[in-house]
N, C-alpha and C positions, 0 to 999 in steps of 0.2 A: 703352649707353642711360643715357637722362637721368635722374640719380639722382630728378626726380620722380615720372617714369613710374615707377619699380625701388619706388621706396616705395608707390604707389595699387595696384601689381600686386601686390604683396607683402600689406596691408592687405585687400584682394579675396581673396586666397587665405584668409588667415586666416579672414577671415568665413566663408567656404565650409564649411572644414572643421570650425568649431567650431557650424556651421547642421547637418551631415551627420548623420543618425539613426546614433546606433552601435546595433552589436549587441546587441538584449536578448532573455535566453530567454523572457520574459512576452511578446514579441512570437510567437511558438508558438500563443498563446490566439484569433493571428486568423487561423489555418490554418483554414479550412475542416476538410480533412481531419481534421485534429489535434482539434477541436471533436466531429467525428461519432465519432475513438475514444475521447473521453471519455464521451458521449455510451451510445456499445455499452457501456462498462465499468460507467458506474452502474447501467443497467438489470443489468447483471449481479449488481450487487452486490445491487441490492435484490432480484433472487429468489433470491440465499444469503441473504439475511438473511431472505424468506420460509421459507426451508427448514429453516435451522438448529432451528428447535423441532420439526418432526418428524422429523430425523435425531437430536436431542438424547434426545428420547422411544424411538425403537427402537433406540436402542446403547447407552444409559447405564439399570441397571437396578437401580443402588442407591440405597435408601432414602434421603432428604435432598442427594439430588447433583441439584438442579434449577437452571432458569435464574434462577428468583426470586431475587433478591439478599437477601431477607431472611432467607433460610433455610440459609445457607451454612454445612457444618460448620467446625469454628477451626480445625482444621489444613489446613486447604488451601491458607493460604501455607505451610508447611514440606514439605506433598507437593510443590509445584510446584518447591520449589531439589533435592529428591532427585530427584525424575525430569529436572532440568534441561530448565524449557520457559520457555526467554527470552523478555520482554518483548515485544509488539510493538514497531516503531520508533512513537516518535512526530511524528503531524501536526499542521501547525498552519498556519494562516490567513497568504497569501504577504505576503512581506516581503523589504526590503534584506536581512537574514540569513538568513532562507528564502524562499528563489528557488525558481523553479518548477522546475527542475531538480532540487535536493533534495528535493522533494516528491514529485514522480514517482517519484524513485529510490527513496525509502522506503515508497513502496507498491508498489514492486515486492518490494522484500526483507522485505516483511511477508506480500505473497501467496505466494515461494517457501518461506516459513516455514510458513506454518499448510498449504501443501501436502504439505510435508517432513514436519511432524507428522502429518497425517491418510494419509500413505503407510505411515507407519510404523506408525501404528493400524489401518488395513488389513489387515494380518494378522493380527489377533486383533479385528477388531469388523467386522459385514457392515454394511451400510447407506451405507458413505461413499462409494461409486461417484461418484453422480452430483455429488456436493458438488465431489471431486477434480477431476471434469470442468469444472466451472462455472471452481472456481479455473485451473486451464490456460487454459479460453476465456479468463479476467480478465486473466493474467498477458500473454498474446498483445494482448490490445488496448493494456496498461500499457508496451510494447514497442513497439507502434505509433505511441506518442505520444511515446517517448522517440526514436524515430526521424524522425516526423515535424518534431518538433518540434528536433530538433540537441542531445539533453539529451543530456550526458554522464554517466556513473553513476560519482558519486563516491565512493558506501559501498559495501564492500566485503562479500557476503554468506559466514554461514559455515553449514553446515546443520546441525540440531540433531542433537544422538546419543540420542534417546527409546528407540528399539530395544531398546539394550542393557538399558534400565533397567525393561522392563517383564517383571516374573518372574511375576507373579502376576495374577489377575483380579482384585484388588483396585486394582492399581496400571495396568491397562488400565482400567477403569471409570475412576480418578481420571481419569489423562490426557485420555482422551476426553471429559469434561465439562469439564476445564482448557482445554481447545485449543478447543471450541466456544465458551465461554463468552468465551473470548480472541478470538478468531476475530469473532464475533455484535458486541464493543465495535469490535475494530477495524473492521469494515466499515460502521460508524456513521461513524467519523471520515473514513472513504475517502469516503462520503456527501457529508459537509461539505466535501471537501476541492473534489471533483471540481465540485461545485457554484460552489465559489468560484473555482476555475478557470473557469467558464462565465462569470462575470459579470465577467473582468478585461479591462479596456480595456489595452493600453501606451500 
């Protein structure tokens, strides 16, 4: 082959390689099925947020344990440590360092966490069935998002050992309060993240 022809062919190939789009997890946001799953997940989260005050009122009856942040007992942080209730995963706006895959994975981990916490409490408290069912459905939608977006699960989940620490009614009541309060906060973060995902363009 003529050296000039070879050089021209090499340059053309280089341009094509540079211009070809690279696989990016953010492109999942353009998939209509992915967006539908995200919208269904957001609808479930909104329902959970509406139901939490009712569930809290029906299950937590110790005076002072309310969802009002201005009237919280001072020893709750110590009780949270004693009961071994893990903090919910932190959700952030999408960026180069906080990718779509990481965001959706943390959604999954946080949903599993609260599902397991409520599962441990369900043996001691009544009125948690519908909330647990909604969390199960939410986890299904998040799993669909991971599947449709081909998003890897980077962070591993370890189930909390709450059941062995529920030794009396006071521990059960405090654990129920802390779990529902944290779930409400996590759901607010979920709503923000799901809205952010819906507006992303790769």
